[in-house]
Every structure is written in structure tokens, then in C-alpha cells.
C-alpha positions in Angstrom: 205.1 15.4 57.1 203.3 14.1 60.2 199.6 13.6 60.0 199.0 15.0 63.4 199.8 18.2 65.2 201.9 18.2 68.4 200.1 19.6 71.4 202.3 22.6 72.2 200.4 25.1 74.3 203.2 25.3 76.8 206.3 25.0 74.6 209.8 25.7 75.9 212.4 28.1 74.6 216.0 26.8 74.0 217.5 29.2 76.5 215.3 27.7 79.1 216.5 24.0 78.7 218.6 24.1 81.8 215.5 24.3 83.8 214.1 21.1 82.2 216.9 18.5 82.3 215.4 15.0 82.1 212.0 16.4 81.2 209.9 16.2 78.1 209.5 19.5 76.2 208.1 20.9 73.0 210.3 23.2 71.0 209.2 25.4 68.1 211.7 26.8 65.6 213.6 26.4 62.3 216.2 24.0 61.0 219.6 25.6 61.4 221.6 22.7 60.2 221.3 18.9 59.5 223.7 16.1 59.5 223.2 12.4 59.6 225.0 9.2 60.5 223.3 6.1 59.2 220.2 5.5 61.2 220.6 8.7 63.3 219.7 12.3 62.3 221.2 15.3 64.1 219.0 18.3 63.2 220.0 21.6 64.8 217.0 23.7 65.8 217.1 27.4 66.4 214.2 29.4 67.9 215.5 32.9 68.3 216.8 32.3 71.9 219.5 29.8 70.9 220.5 26.7 68.9 220.2 23.1 70.2 221.2 19.8 68.6 218.5 17.2 68.4 219.0 13.4 68.1 216.5 11.4 66.0 216.8 7.6 66.1 215.3 5.9 63.1 213.6 3.1 65.1 212.2 5.6 67.6 209.8 7.3 65.1 207.5 6.4 62.2 209.0 5.7 58.7 206.9 8.6 57.4 208.3 11.0 59.9 211.9 9.8 59.4 211.6 10.4 55.6 210.1 13.9 56.2 212.9 14.9 58.6 215.6 13.5 56.4 214.5 15.6 53.5 214.4 18.9 55.3 216.4 21.8 54.1 217.8 24.7 56.0 215.2 27.1 57.6 212.4 24.5 57.4 210.0 25.3 60.2 209.1 22.5 62.6 207.9 21.6 66.1 209.8 19.0 68.1 208.8 17.0 71.2 211.6 15.4 73.0 213.5 14.7 76.2 216.2 17.2 77.4 219.5 15.4 78.1 222.5 17.1 79.7 225.6 16.7 77.5 228.8 18.7 78.4 230.0 18.2 74.8 227.0 19.9 73.3 226.8 23.6 72.6 224.8 25.0 75.4 225.3 21.8 77.4 222.1 20.0 76.4 220.6 17.9 73.6 217.1 16.8 72.7 216.2 13.1 72.2 213.4 13.4 69.7 210.1 11.6 70.4 208.0 13.2 67.8 208.0 16.1 65.4 205.7 18.1 63.1 207.0 19.7 59.9 205.2 23.0 59.3 207.0 23.8 56.0 209.7 22.0 54.1 212.2 24.5 52.7 214.6 23.9 49.8 217.2 26.0 48.1 217.6 28.5 51.0 219.6 31.4 49.4 222.2 31.8 52.1 224.5 28.7 52.3 227.7 27.9 54.2 229.7 28.9 51.2 231.2 32.4 51.0 228.8 35.1 49.9 229.7 38.7 48.9 228.7 41.6 51.1 226.2 43.0 48.4 224.5 39.6 48.2 224.2 39.4 52.0 222.9 42.9 52.2 220.3 42.2 49.4 219.2 39.3 51.5 219.4 41.1 54.9 215.9 39.9 55.8 217.4 36.4 55.8 221.0 37.2 56.8 219.6 38.2 60.2 219.0 34.5 61.0 222.7 33.7 60.9 224.6 33.2 64.2 226.9 36.2 63.8 224.2 38.7 62.9 222.1 37.3 65.7 224.9 37.9 68.2 225.5 41.4 67.0 221.9 42.4 67.4 221.7 40.8 70.8 224.5 43.0 71.9 222.7 45.9 70.4 219.7 45.0 72.5 221.9 45.1 75.6 223.4 48.4 74.6 220.0 50.0 74.3 218.7 48.4 77.6 221.9 49.6 79.4 221.5 53.1 78.1 217.9 53.3 79.3 218.6 51.7 82.7 221.5 54.0 83.3 219.8 57.2 82.5 216.5 56.2 84.2 218.3 55.1 87.4 220.3 58.4 87.3 217.2 60.6 87.6 216.8 61.4 83.8 213.3 61.7 82.3 212.6 60.4 78.8 211.1 63.3 76.7 211.0 62.2 73.1 211.7 64.9 70.5 210.0 65.3 67.1 211.3 63.6 63.9 209.8 66.4 61.7 211.5 69.7 62.4 211.2 73.2 60.8 215.0 73.9 60.7 218.5 72.5 60.8 220.2 71.6 64.0 223.6 70.3 62.9 224.0 72.3 59.7 221.9 72.6 56.5 224.1 70.5 54.2 222.9 67.1 55.6 219.2 67.7 55.8 216.5 65.5 54.3 213.7 67.8 53.1 210.2 66.6 53.0 206.8 68.1 51.9 204.7 69.0 54.9 201.1 70.4 54.6 200.0 73.4 52.6 203.3 73.7 50.7 205.4 74.0 53.9 208.8 72.3 54.0 209.9 70.2 56.9 213.1 68.2 57.6 213.9 64.9 59.1 215.7 65.5 62.4 219.4 65.4 62.7 219.3 65.6 66.5 216.8 66.1 69.2 219.1 68.2 71.2 217.5 71.7 70.7 214.2 70.2 72.0 216.1 68.6 74.8 217.2 72.0 76.0 213.6 73.0 76.3 212.6 69.9 78.2 215.7 70.1 80.5 214.5 73.5 81.5 211.3 71.9 82.6 212.5 68.6 84.1 216.2 69.2 84.9 217.7 66.0 83.5 216.2 64.6 80.3 217.0 62.4 77.4 215.5 61.6 74.0 216.1 58.3 72.1 215.1 57.8 68.6 216.0 57.6 64.9 218.2 60.3 63.4 218.8 61.2 59.8 221.8 62.6 58.1 221.9 63.3 54.3 225.6 62.9 54.3 227.1 61.3 51.1 229.5 59.2 53.0 230.4 55.6 52.3 232.7 54.9 55.2 232.3 52.0 57.6 231.3 54.4 60.3 228.3 56.1 58.7 224.7 55.4 58.3 222.0 57.6 56.7 219.5 56.6 59.4 220.7 55.7 62.9 219.5 55.7 66.5 220.9 58.2 68.9 220.5 58.8 72.6 220.9 62.4 73.8 220.9 63.2 77.5 220.7 66.9 78.5 221.2 68.4 82.0 220.2 71.8 83.4 222.8 73.6 85.5 225.6 71.5 83.9 229.1 72.4 82.8 231.5 70.7 80.3 233.0 68.8 83.2 229.5 67.4 84.1 229.0 66.3 80.5 232.4 64.5 80.4 231.7 62.8 83.8 228.3 61.5 82.6 229.8 60.3 79.3 232.5 58.3 81.2 230.0 56.8 83.6 227.5 55.8 80.9 230.0 54.1 78.6 231.6 52.2 81.5 228.1 51.0 82.5 227.3 49.9 79.0 230.5 47.9 78.6 230.0 46.2 82.0 226.4 45.2 81.1 227.6 43.8 77.7 230.3 41.7 79.4 227.8 40.4 82.0 224.9 39.6 79.8 226.4 38.8 76.4 229.3 36.5 77.1 228.1 33.8 74.6 227.5 36.4 71.9 231.0 37.9 72.4 232.4 34.4 72.0 230.6 33.9 68.7 232.0 37.3 67.5 235.5 36.3 68.8 235.6 39.6 70.7 238.7 40.3 72.7 236.9 41.0 76.0 240.0 42.5 77.6 239.3 45.5 75.4 235.9 45.9 77.0 237.1 45.3 80.5 239.4 48.3 80.2 236.4 50.7 79.7 236.4 51.9 83.3 236.8 55.3 84.8 238.8 57.5 84.7 239.1 58.1 80.9 242.1 60.2 79.8 241.1 63.9 79.0 243.2 65.9 76.5 242.8 69.4 75.0 242.4 69.8 71.3 245.8 71.5 71.2 247.4 68.4 72.6 245.5 66.2 70.2 247.0 68.2 67.3 250.5 67.7 68.7 249.9 63.9 68.6 248.9 64.2 65.0 252.0 66.2 64.2 254.1 63.6 65.8 252.3 60.9 63.8 253.0 62.8 60.6 256.7 63.1 61.5 256.9 59.4 62.2 255.4 58.7 58.8 252.3 57.1 60.3 249.9 59.7 58.9 250.1 60.8 55.3 249.4 64.5 55.7 250.2 67.1 58.3 247.1 68.2 60.2 246.5 71.9 60.4 245.2 73.4 63.6 241.6 74.6 63.3 240.3 71.6 61.3 238.0 68.8 62.5 239.4 65.4 62.8 238.9 62.8 60.1 238.7 59.0 60.7 242.6 58.5 60.4 243.2 61.4 62.8 240.7 60.0 65.4 242.2 56.5 65.0 245.7 57.8 65.6 244.8 59.9 68.6 242.9 57.0 70.3 245.8 54.6 69.6 247.9 56.5 72.1 245.6 55.3 74.9 244.2 52.0 76.1 240.8 53.5 77.1 238.5 55.9 75.4 239.9 59.4 75.2 238.0 62.6 75.7 239.2 65.5 73.4 237.8 68.9 74.4 238.0 72.5 73.5 237.7 72.2 69.7 237.8 75.3 67.5 234.3 76.8 67.5 234.3 77.0 63.7 234.0 73.2 63.5 231.3 72.9 66.1 227.6 73.6 66.1 226.3 77.2 66.5 224.9 76.6 70.0 228.1 75.6 71.6 229.4 77.8 74.5 232.7 79.4 74.1 235.8 79.1 76.3 235.8 82.5 78.2 239.7 82.5 78.2 239.9 81.6 74.5 236.7 82.6 72.6 237.8 80.9 69.4 237.4 77.6 71.2 234.1 75.8 72.0 233.3 74.1 75.3 232.7 70.8 73.5 234.0 67.2 73.8 234.2 64.2 71.6 234.8 60.8 73.2 237.0 58.7 70.9 236.8 55.0 71.2 240.0 52.9 70.8 240.6 50.3 68.1 239.7 52.7 65.3 236.1 53.1 66.1 236.3 56.9 66.3 233.9 59.3 67.9 231.2 57.5 69.9 230.0 60.6 71.9 229.9 64.3 71.0 228.6 67.0 73.1 229.3 69.9 75.4 228.1 73.0 77.2 225.5 75.2 75.5 225.7 78.9 75.0 223.5 80.8 77.4 223.4 84.3 75.8 220.5 85.4 73.7 222.5 88.0 71.8 225.3 85.4 71.1 222.9 82.9 69.7 221.1 85.5 67.6 224.5 86.4 66.1 225.4 82.8 65.5 222.1 82.1 63.8 222.7 85.0 61.4 226.3 84.0 60.8 225.2 80.4 59.8 222.5 81.9 57.6 219.8 80.0 59.5 216.2 81.3 59.5 215.8 83.1 62.8 211.9 82.8 62.8 212.3 79.0 62.9 214.4 79.4 66.1 212.2 81.9 68.0 211.0 79.1 70.3 214.7 78.1 71.0 215.7 81.7 71.7 212.9 81.9 74.2 214.9 79.4 76.3 217.5 82.3 76.7 214.9 85.0 77.3 213.2 83.1 80.2 215.5 81.6 82.7 218.7 81.0 80.8 221.1 78.8 82.7 224.4 76.9 82.1 223.4 73.5 80.6 224.9 70.7 78.5 224.6 67.2 77.1 225.7 64.9 74.4 224.6 62.5 71.7 225.7 58.8 71.3 225.0 56.7 68.2 223.8 53.3 69.2 225.2 51.6 66.1 228.7 53.0 66.4 228.7 52.1 70.1 227.4 48.5 69.3 230.1 48.0 66.6 232.7 48.9 69.2 231.3 46.6 71.8 231.2 43.8 69.2 234.6 44.5 67.7 233.2 44.4 64.2 234.5 46.4 61.2 231.4 47.9 59.7 228.5 49.7 61.3 225.9 48.3 58.8 225.7 45.0 60.7 224.6 46.8 63.9 221.1 47.7 62.8 218.5 45.2 61.5 217.9 47.1 58.1 220.7 49.6 57.4 220.1 52.7 55.3 223.1 53.9 53.5 224.1 56.2 50.6 223.2 53.6 48.0 221.0 51.3 50.0 217.3 51.6 50.9 216.3 48.0 50.4 215.2 45.6 51.8 
């Protein structure tokens, strides 16, 4: 270890090296990899913004520093002073000729090595797995998805109105609620959706959205499900089902365009087929639930699907995958049976057994990325639905007030950030799209 500290008040980040070609810089980071060739060391440094290869000549530094650097293990923390040199063969186009270095901590026996590790091992070490190039790329894409959502809605005239996480009653059904003890013996629940509160703020602001964590006590172990996930939910006053579908289409297209523009390097690391993202442009195909069922019947007759789908049910993962496989873009399926949709959905006036709802199904087997629709406006209808679903009406009095005082046609949707991110990245499992996933049998780290 060096006996002095490097003056590093104005250090440079790796993603800024193109602005400093030929100049001397100070970099702070962690050892990503090390190889050597006789009297030359090639440490790779990562700093959160990128990875750069450094070149250390034995005769250019002190013997003490040479020995310290030569013995470093993966993820050792260090500060490097060196000259930026353009090199077209190097990842990122630049290398660092090292002049001096300061080792802050020598690390040995880092748990995650280049060898193959099982998924459970990697999930147990998620706090360290995040440092790997692939996981870094996934979460950078997630960042862009979140940023794109906010920019799109903000620029489209929506107002952010965050909804509560503690709620007094169910929104999406009582079977997937997490119950918690509130004060004075009262029960509360972790939110399944902010949508009911969105309806209240939409009546005040016109166009609103909430964006936050959502909880579903669903005992599912599929690659598409998390127990805790982040959801964005826009809601619009004076909106119909068509307005909801138009907004969904525009937002998803904007997200894909931003990911393509801002995350080309990350998509390369993930080996993503970018032509799939380039096809996410309006218009999206729109089909009726009845037509989707016909697709499924055809799939069963061809032997692609194992069982025949019965009209009136909700689509499972294999059904959604088959339906979306008929199209090269996301497909919007609307007018589901009301029995499989939430109690607040408006009904089709021509076929009251159908709800004015829509699911946007992503291609490549990613399933539903958006679910929403038009909301019921009748006070009497909602009172009947609350009773039918055996929900406590007293907990919904404030919600029913929205139909007592200025009821209007309105609608919106919810989009899970993790499922959208998995689709953008082209990765198989949703657990990689959130820093610390919470699943049926995982609450650590």
C-alpha cells in the first residue's frame, strides 16, 4: 500500500474520459479484473459509470506500489492517477497509463468469481451481485425506464400525486392483501394499487399519476411475479377506454425509444436484439377478448396449447404468450369479461357482461405490461359491486363520494416497472430488474 494519499479533490468519472484525452486524471473505484504480462499489470477499474483498463509499467512506479497492486484481489478499492490515452481497441475507446495509485483496501476471496454460480447463491449475495456487468446494465436500463415514464407524463400535462401505502381496504381483491397492525388495534393493508386515490386526485387536477411501491401477497413463483414491485398509474378525467389505449401506446413507444437512445452499451452487454425494441411504435394492434379467445382455440387445435381455453376466464401466462406471438408489436386486448376484472371497471353498454378494460400484452412472452380501462361512474352500480365482492362499504365511503359529487367518465392504467424493464432488456426473470427483489420465499438480503 502506498505511504501517501493521492490528491483527488477533482477526480474524474470513467464515463467522462472522452473529455480528457491526453490529460492527467484521478479515478476512484474498485478492481474489476486483473491480468499481468511480465513487467506490466493490466488492472481494470470500475467506478459505477463504467469500466476502464489501466496499464501499469513496473519501472514507472515504486517497488512497494508494484507489489501492492500485483497482490490485489477483485473488488479491492483504490485511487489511480494516470494519463488518458485513446485506444480504439480498448472497451470504451480509452486506457489509463498509471502514474501513481493508492490502495484503500486489499480484498481477497471475493465470493462471486468468474466461475458459474447457481441462482440461489447469486440471490443470497445480491448485495454483491449488483456489481457485475450484467446486473449493472439491467439496472441502468431500469433507471432509463423510470426516467422516461416521468418525463413522458410530466411533459404530457400530468401531475404527480402520490398515493398512500397504508390503506384501509382492498383495491384489487382481498386474497392478495398484506395485513399490518395499525394504531389502537385497527387493521391496515399494504397497497395493491394507488388507483382509487388517483381517481380522487384526477377529479381535482384532471390528469394525474402516482408512482411507488406496490405489494401483492400472491403465492406465485413464476418468472413474471414479485411480492413488492414499483408501479406507475396514470389517471385521466373525462377519458374513455380509447383514451386509455392511446396513452398506453404512446407511453410504451416513448420508453422504448429512450432505452434505445440512452442505453445502447447496456443493451449490447445484455445481447438484446434491438430490432424488437425498434418495432415498438404506434399503432399497436387492438383486438377484442372474443378474438383473443379464437386465437387460443386455434392454438389448441394446432397442438401448441395443452388445454382448450374456455370463454369467460382470465388469461394465464401461456395464453398471453400465444396471443402476443401472433403479432410483432405489443397487442391490446380489450373488453374482458367483467367477472375477471376489478369491481370499479365500467361495463360495455352493449354487452354488460363485459368490462371496458384493456391489457397490453408484450411480445416475446413477457405478458401483460399494462392493465387498465374506463371506470364506472354510477354510484348505485358501485354500491352493488362493493356488496357483491363482500367489501366493507364504510371503508369506501370516500371513494363513493367521487360519484356523489361531480361523477364523470374517467380512466387510467397501471404499469409495473420491473416487468417493463425485463422486456426492454430481453431477460428471462423479473427478479433481476429490481435491486433487492422480494419474492414468495425471499426477503433477504
